[in-house]
VEXMAR-682124 format. One line per 5 residues: number of its first residue (from 1); their letters; for each residue x, y, z of C-alpha. Coordinates in Angstrom, 1 decimal, padded with zeros to 4 digits, always signed. Each point is the difference from the previous one (the first is absolute). Layout:
VEXMAR-682124
NUM> A> X:Y:Z; ...
***
This chain:
VEXMAR-682124
1> MESTH> -067.4:-049.8:-062.6; -003.3:+001.8:+000.0; -001.5:+002.0:+002.8; -003.4:+001.7:+000.2; -000.4:+003.3:+001.9
6> LLSGS> -003.7:+000.9:+000.8; -000.2:+003.8:-000.3; -003.0:+002.3:+000.4; -000.8:+000.3:-003.7; +002.3:-002.2:-002.0
11> KKRVK> +001.5:-003.4:-000.2; +003.8:-000.2:-000.6; +001.6:-003.2:-001.2; +003.8:+000.0:+000.1; +002.2:-002.6:-001.6
16> IHPHT> +003.7:+000.1:+000.8; +002.5:-001.4:-002.4; +003.8:-000.1:+000.6; +000.4:+002.8:-002.7; -003.5:+001.6:-000.3
21> VTAKY> -002.8:+001.1:+002.2; -003.5:+000.0:-001.5; -003.0:+001.7:+001.7; -003.6:-000.3:-001.2; -002.9:+002.1:+001.4
26> ATHTA> -003.7:-000.9:-000.2; -003.1:+001.7:+001.3; -001.1:-001.4:+003.3; -002.7:+000.8:+002.4; +000.7:+001.3:+003.4
31> YSPQP> +001.4:-002.6:+002.3; -002.3:-001.3:+002.7; +001.3:-002.9:+002.1; -002.2:-003.1:+000.2; -000.1:-002.5:+002.8
36> GIHTH> +002.3:-002.9:-000.7; +001.8:+001.5:-002.9; +003.6:+001.2:+000.4; +002.7:+001.3:-002.3; +002.5:-002.7:-000.8
41> FPQPG> +003.7:+000.7:-000.7; +002.2:-002.8:-001.5; +001.9:-001.9:+002.7; +003.0:-002.2:-000.3; -001.0:-003.1:-001.9
46> DEGYD> -002.9:+001.6:-001.8; -000.1:+000.3:-003.8; +001.7:+003.2:-001.3; +001.9:+000.7:+003.3; +003.4:-000.6:-001.6
51> DAPSF> -000.6:+002.1:-003.1; +001.5:+003.2:+001.6; +003.5:+000.3:+001.5; +000.1:-000.2:+003.8; +001.7:+002.6:+002.2
56> EDFGS> +002.9:-002.4:+000.5; +000.6:-000.1:-003.7; -000.7:+003.7:-000.6; +003.7:+000.9:-000.2; +000.6:-002.5:-002.7
61> FLEET> -003.2:+001.1:-001.8; +001.4:+003.6:-000.1; +003.3:-001.3:-001.2; -001.7:-001.8:-002.9; -001.9:+003.1:-001.3
66> SDRKQ> +001.6:+002.0:-002.8; -000.2:+003.3:+001.7; +002.0:-001.2:+003.0; +002.6:-001.6:-002.3; +000.4:+003.3:-001.8
71> LTEGR> +000.4:+001.9:+003.2; +002.5:-002.5:+001.3; +002.0:+000.1:-003.2; -000.1:+003.8:+000.0; +001.6:+000.0:+003.4
76> RWPRT> +002.5:-002.7:-000.7; +001.2:+001.4:-003.3; +002.2:+002.7:+001.4; +001.7:-002.6:+002.2; +002.4:-000.9:-002.8
81> LFGSR> +001.1:+003.6:-000.2; -000.3:+001.2:+003.6; +000.1:-003.1:+002.1; +001.4:+001.9:+003.0; -003.0:+002.4:+000.1
86> DKGKD> -002.9:-002.2:-001.0; +000.9:-003.1:+001.9; -001.1:+001.5:+003.2; -003.3:+001.1:-001.4; -000.9:-003.2:-001.8
91> TPLKP> +001.0:-002.5:+002.8; -002.7:+001.2:+002.5; -002.7:-000.7:-002.6; +000.7:-003.8:+000.0; -002.1:-000.8:+003.1
96> QATGA> -003.0:+001.6:-001.6; +000.0:-002.6:-002.9; +000.4:-003.0:+002.3; -003.4:+000.1:+001.5; -000.8:-000.2:+003.7
101> GGGDG> +002.8:-002.4:+000.7; +003.5:+000.8:+001.2; +003.1:+000.5:-002.2; +002.9:+002.2:-000.4; -000.4:+003.4:+001.5
106> GDGGP> +002.4:+001.9:-002.2; +002.2:+002.5:+001.7; -001.8:-000.4:+003.3; +001.0:-003.7:+000.3; -002.0:-003.2:-000.4
111> KIPGR> -003.5:-000.1:+001.4; -000.2:-003.0:+002.2; -003.5:-001.5:+000.1; -001.5:+000.3:+003.5; +001.8:+003.2:+000.9
116> GVGEQ> -002.2:+002.4:+001.9; -000.7:+003.6:-001.1; +002.2:+001.4:+002.7; +003.0:-002.0:-001.2; -000.5:+001.0:-003.6
121> LASFG> -000.5:+003.6:+000.9; +003.2:-000.1:+002.1; +002.0:-001.5:-002.8; -001.3:+002.5:-002.5; +000.7:+002.9:+002.4
126> EASVS> +003.5:-001.2:+000.7; +000.8:-000.2:-003.7; -001.4:+003.5:-000.6; +001.9:+001.5:+002.9; +003.2:-001.8:-001.1
131> ASRLT> -000.3:+001.4:-003.5; -000.7:+003.4:+001.4; +003.1:-000.2:+002.2; +002.1:-000.9:-003.0; -001.4:+002.8:-002.0
136> WVGLL> +000.7:+002.6:+002.7; +003.5:-001.4:+000.6; +000.7:+000.4:-003.7; -001.4:+003.5:+000.1; +002.2:+001.1:+003.0
141> GAALA> +003.0:-001.7:-001.7; -000.7:+002.0:-003.1; -000.1:+003.2:+002.1; +003.3:-000.9:+001.5; +001.5:-000.6:-003.5
146> HGCLI> -001.4:+003.3:-001.1; +001.7:+001.7:+002.9; +003.3:-001.6:-000.9; -000.6:+001.1:-003.6; -000.3:+003.6:+001.0
151> VLTRL> +003.3:+000.0:+002.0; +001.9:-002.0:-002.8; -001.1:+002.5:-002.6; +001.2:+002.9:+002.1; +003.3:-001.7:+000.7
156> ASERF> +000.5:-000.8:-003.7; -000.7:+003.7:-000.9; +002.1:+001.6:+002.7; +003.0:-002.3:+000.2; +000.3:-001.5:-003.4
161> GLGPL> -001.5:+002.7:-002.2; -002.6:-002.3:-001.6; -003.1:+001.8:-001.3; -003.5:-001.2:+001.2; -001.3:-000.6:-003.5
166> FLLLV> +003.1:-002.1:-000.9; -000.6:-002.1:+003.1; -003.6:-000.5:-001.1; +001.2:-001.1:-003.5; +002.5:-002.5:+001.5
171> RSVVQ> -002.7:-001.3:+002.4; -002.5:-000.5:-002.9; +002.6:-001.8:-002.2; +001.0:-002.3:+002.8; -003.7:-000.8:+000.7
176> LVSVA> -000.5:-001.2:-003.6; +001.2:-003.5:+001.2; -003.4:-000.3:+001.6; -001.3:-001.1:-003.4; +001.1:-003.5:+001.0
181> VPLQR> -002.8:-000.3:+002.5; -003.0:+000.2:-002.4; +001.9:-002.0:-002.6; +000.7:-002.8:+002.5; -003.7:-000.1:+001.0
186> GENPF> -001.1:-000.1:-003.6; -001.5:+003.5:+000.1; +000.1:+002.7:-002.6; +002.5:+002.7:+001.2; -002.1:+002.7:-001.6
191> GPEGY> -003.2:-001.1:+001.6; -003.0:-002.0:-001.2; -001.9:+000.9:-003.2; -002.5:+002.7:+000.7; +001.8:+001.4:+003.0
196> RLRLL> +003.3:+001.1:-001.6; -001.0:+003.6:-000.6; -001.1:+000.4:+003.6; +003.3:-001.7:+001.2; +002.0:+002.4:-002.2
201> CYGVA> -001.8:+003.0:+001.5; +000.8:-001.4:+003.4; +003.7:-000.3:-000.8; +000.2:+003.4:-001.6; -001.8:+001.7:+003.0
206> YSVSL> +002.4:-001.8:+002.5; +003.1:+000.9:-002.0; -001.1:+003.6:-000.5; -000.5:+000.3:+003.7; +003.5:-001.3:+000.7
211> CCSYS> +001.5:+002.4:-002.6; -001.8:+003.0:+001.6; +001.0:-001.1:+003.5; +003.7:-000.5:-000.9; +000.1:+003.2:-002.0
216> SLTFV> -001.3:+002.0:+003.0; +003.0:-001.0:+002.0; +002.0:+002.4:-002.2; -002.0:+003.0:+001.2; -001.1:-000.8:+003.6
221> SSGDA> +001.4:-002.1:+002.8; -000.7:-003.8:+000.1; -002.0:+000.2:+003.2; -002.4:+002.7:-001.3; -000.4:-001.7:-003.4
226> TATWR> -000.7:-003.4:+001.6; -002.5:+001.4:+002.5; -001.8:+002.0:-002.7; -000.1:-003.0:-002.3; -001.4:-002.3:+002.7
231> LATTA> -002.6:+002.5:+001.2; -001.3:+000.6:-003.5; +000.0:-003.7:-000.8; -002.0:-000.9:+003.1; -002.6:+002.7:-000.3
236> LSAIL> -000.5:-000.4:-003.8; -000.1:-003.8:+000.1; -002.9:+000.1:+002.5; -001.9:+002.4:-002.3; +000.7:-001.8:-003.2
241> AFLLL> -000.8:-003.4:+001.4; -003.4:+001.4:+001.0; -000.6:+001.6:-003.4; +001.3:-002.7:-002.3; -000.4:-003.2:+002.0
246> EERLG> -002.8:+001.0:+002.4; +002.1:-001.2:+003.0; -000.8:+001.8:+003.2; +002.0:+000.3:+003.2; -001.4:-000.7:+003.4
251> LADGI> -000.3:+002.8:+002.6; +002.8:-001.4:+002.1; +002.2:-000.3:-003.1; -000.8:+003.5:-001.0; +000.9:+001.4:+003.4
256> TITAG> +003.3:-002.0:+000.1; +001.0:+001.2:-003.5; -000.8:+003.6:+000.9; +002.2:-000.2:+003.0; +002.8:-001.3:-002.1
261> LCGLG> -000.4:+002.8:-002.5; +000.2:+002.5:+002.8; +003.2:-001.5:+001.1; +001.4:+000.3:-003.6; -001.1:+003.6:+000.0
266> LVLLP> +002.1:+000.7:+003.2; +003.0:-001.6:-001.7; -000.4:+002.4:-002.9; +000.2:+003.1:+002.2; +003.0:+002.2:-000.8
271> TADEN> +002.9:-000.2:+002.5; +002.3:+002.7:+001.3; +003.0:-001.4:-002.0; -001.8:+000.5:-003.2; -001.0:+003.6:+000.8
276> EAGFS> +003.6:+000.8:+001.0; +001.4:-001.6:-003.1; -001.7:+002.6:-002.2; -003.1:-001.9:-001.1; -002.0:+003.2:+000.0
281> PSDPA> -003.0:+000.5:-002.2; +001.3:+003.6:-000.7; +002.5:-001.4:-002.5; -001.9:-000.8:-003.2; +002.4:-002.7:-001.2
286> VFWRS> +000.0:-001.9:+003.3; -003.8:+000.3:+000.3; -000.7:-001.3:-003.5; +002.6:-002.7:+000.4; -001.6:-001.3:+003.2
291> AFGWS> -003.5:+000.4:-001.5; +001.0:-002.1:-003.0; +001.4:-002.7:+002.3; -003.2:-000.1:+002.2; -002.1:-000.1:-003.1
296> LSALA> +001.9:-003.0:-001.3; -000.5:-001.8:+003.3; -003.7:+000.6:+000.0; -000.3:-001.1:-003.6; +001.9:-003.1:+000.9
301> GLWMA> -002.5:-000.7:+002.7; -002.9:+000.4:-002.5; +001.6:-002.5:-002.5; +000.8:-002.5:+002.8; -003.6:+000.2:+001.2
306> LALVG> -001.2:-000.8:-003.5; +002.5:-002.9:-000.2; -001.2:-001.5:+003.3; -003.7:+000.3:-000.9; +000.9:-001.4:-003.5
311> YRSLK> +001.6:-003.1:+001.4; -002.8:-000.4:+002.5; -002.4:-000.4:-003.0; +002.4:-002.5:-001.7; +000.8:-002.2:+003.0
316> ERVGV> -002.1:-002.8:-001.2; +001.8:-000.3:-003.3; +003.5:+001.3:+000.4; +002.6:-001.6:+002.3; +002.6:+001.8:+002.1
321> GTALF> +002.9:-001.2:-002.3; -001.8:+001.3:-003.1; -000.6:+003.3:+001.7; +003.7:+000.3:+001.0; +001.1:-000.7:-003.6
326> TVSWT> -002.5:+002.6:-001.3; +001.3:+002.6:+002.3; +003.6:-000.9:-000.8; -000.2:+000.3:-003.8; -002.1:+003.1:+000.0
331> GSLLA> +002.5:+001.6:+002.5; +002.9:-001.0:-002.2; -001.6:+002.1:-002.8; -001.2:+003.0:+002.0; +003.0:+000.5:+002.2
336> PASLV> +002.4:+000.8:-002.9; -002.7:+002.3:-001.4; -000.1:+001.8:+003.3; +003.8:+000.3:+000.0; +000.0:+001.7:-003.3
341> LLQEG> -003.0:+002.2:+000.9; +001.5:+001.3:+003.2; +003.5:+000.0:-001.4; +001.4:-001.9:+003.0; +003.7:-000.8:-000.4
346> WSWPS> +000.9:-003.6:-000.7; +001.8:-001.7:+002.9; +001.5:-003.4:+000.3; +001.1:-001.9:+003.2; +003.8:+000.0:+000.1
351> SAPAW> +000.7:-002.2:+003.0; -001.1:-003.2:+001.6; -001.9:+001.7:+002.9; -001.9:+002.0:-002.5; -001.1:-003.1:-001.9
356> GLVLG> -000.9:-001.7:+003.2; -002.1:+003.0:+000.9; -001.8:-000.1:-003.3; -000.7:-003.8:+000.2; -001.2:+000.4:+003.6
361> LAACS> -002.3:+002.8:-001.2; -001.4:-002.4:-002.7; -000.5:-002.8:+002.5; -001.9:+002.3:+002.4; -002.2:+001.3:-002.8
366> VSAFL> -001.0:-003.5:-001.1; -000.8:-001.0:+003.6; -002.1:+003.1:+000.6; -001.9:-000.5:-003.3; -000.8:-003.7:+000.7
371> GMTHA> -001.3:+000.6:+003.5; -002.1:+003.0:-001.0; -001.4:-001.5:-003.1; -000.9:-003.3:+001.7; -001.9:+002.0:+002.6
376> LTRLH> -002.0:+001.7:-002.6; -001.7:-003.3:-000.8; -001.6:+000.0:+003.5; +000.0:+003.6:+001.3; -001.4:+003.4:-001.0
381> PALVS> +002.6:+002.1:-001.9; -000.2:+002.8:+002.6; +000.8:-002.5:+002.8; +003.0:-001.3:-002.0; +001.3:+003.5:-000.5
386> TSQSV> -000.6:+001.0:+003.7; +002.1:-003.0:+001.2; +002.8:+001.1:-002.3; +000.2:+003.3:+001.9; +002.2:-001.9:+002.5
391> EIPVA> +002.8:+000.5:-002.5; +000.4:+003.6:+001.2; +000.7:-000.9:+003.7; +002.3:-002.8:-001.2; +001.9:+002.3:-002.2
396> MLLQL> +000.4:+002.5:+002.8; +001.4:-002.6:+002.3; +002.4:-001.3:-002.7; +001.2:+003.5:-000.8; +000.8:+000.6:+003.7
401> LVLPS> +002.4:-003.0:-000.3; +001.7:+000.7:-003.3; -000.5:+003.8:-000.6; +000.8:+002.8:+002.4; -003.5:+001.6:+000.1
406> APSAP> -002.3:+000.4:+003.0; -003.8:+000.2:-000.5; -002.0:+002.9:+001.2; -002.7:-000.1:+002.6; -002.9:+000.1:-002.6
411> EVVGN> +001.6:-002.9:-001.9; +000.3:-002.1:+003.2; -003.6:+000.7:+000.9; -001.2:-000.7:-003.5; +001.9:-003.3:-000.3
416> VMVVL> -001.4:-001.1:+003.4; -003.5:+000.7:-001.2; +000.7:-002.0:-003.2; +001.3:-003.0:+002.0; -003.0:+000.1:+002.4
421> SVGWL> -002.6:+000.3:-002.8; +001.5:-003.0:-001.9; +000.4:-002.0:+003.1; -003.7:+000.6:+000.9; -001.0:-000.9:-003.5
426> VAMKL> +001.8:-003.3:+000.1; -001.4:-000.8:+003.5; -003.6:+000.7:-001.3; +000.5:-002.3:-002.9; +001.7:-002.9:+001.8
431> LPSRG> -001.9:+000.1:+003.3; -003.8:-000.1:-000.9; -002.5:+000.5:+002.8; -001.6:-003.0:+001.6; -003.5:+001.3:-000.8
436> GGRKQ> +000.8:+000.0:-003.7; +001.1:-003.7:+000.1; -003.0:-001.0:+002.0; -002.3:+001.8:-002.5; +001.6:-001.9:-003.0
441> REEYE> -000.4:-003.3:+001.9; -003.7:+000.6:+000.6; -000.6:+000.9:-003.6; +001.9:-003.1:-001.2; -002.0:-002.2:+002.4
446> EILDS> -003.3:+001.6:-001.2; +000.9:-000.9:-003.6; +000.7:-003.6:+001.0; -003.2:-000.3:+001.9; -002.1:+001.5:-002.8
451> PIK> -002.2:-002.5:-001.9; +001.0:+001.7:-003.3; +003.6:-000.9:-000.8
***
């Protein structure tokens, strides 16, 4: 097809071929319209009209080009290794290659020809809200599992004499069975080629964080260690996500996270029982012992923030099962090294209740990891860590049931602030404003009404 554009000083002749576009310029005098002479464009039935692809066939024309094929193959190649992660990304691309007609709509359901914009937007919105609800349900379930994990670790230490690092070792060894998930899906358990070093760094950071956290339980109480760890993880994950991934938090999210951090700070205030028990900074041995435990908790938060941000950067290539196996085998290597380094005595469960406690601890750890890691594929790392702060109120309630310990007034107020902040955060994410939905609808209709599609 050839078309002539009359410009002010040149004449441009364009010839479109299915694979090439040729443009020729020639000097032309200034255009001056003459009576009875009009510019003619090829119409249906004229010679040369069918040389170029029509808009209806534009999707198939793109599909036939080599560049589009290379891009499509580049996206589909990881599917053989990570089908669980890339299937959701590749499926929505199918309607773009089918032209203007209908077809399968991927995860959002089939697109029925003749459906209005309102119905399509409603179906897309319902699918998005449903996925968000499942994500937040998994996050809150992970926080509940983390709270049970805190109480079970304390019970195993006080009633059965099991060391925290030994529990971490058993937990990591039991979790090695997760290698069956990537193998069953045809994935490489050690990650795809080109990403294995980054995946290894993620596993090491996560395992080092757990080792530091469990080691701090020997020097400070479980409540203080957990609150310090969570506070440092939330604050540092927000900073590292901005510096390393350029992911920013909204104003409302920042205010909510700050309120949760203030609640954690109230939980960390010293109680009267601790002061009466002789935890005075005047004793150098007690002071340095507590300082070392607090430092380990803060260091655990730093490593966990690095792990969360690291997986956030790998979410497109590494599935949750592969991540769990990576954390398991790195933890199986680092936990014994920590046992030797800190000279923690070797302990072994000697009764059926002790073994049941250890297996329950492993089950809670797997559930918490799956819920938290899956949420990282959709949410900011700081939001994921903030939601896990609910583990502290859950642990407080469970300890009231199984352990004879009453919380102090600052702990109660701090836990209430944590619950309110997380509840407000969930409400903001799952209950969007009507104005925002109306704005998205108007923008979508404007795109559909535009002459350039």
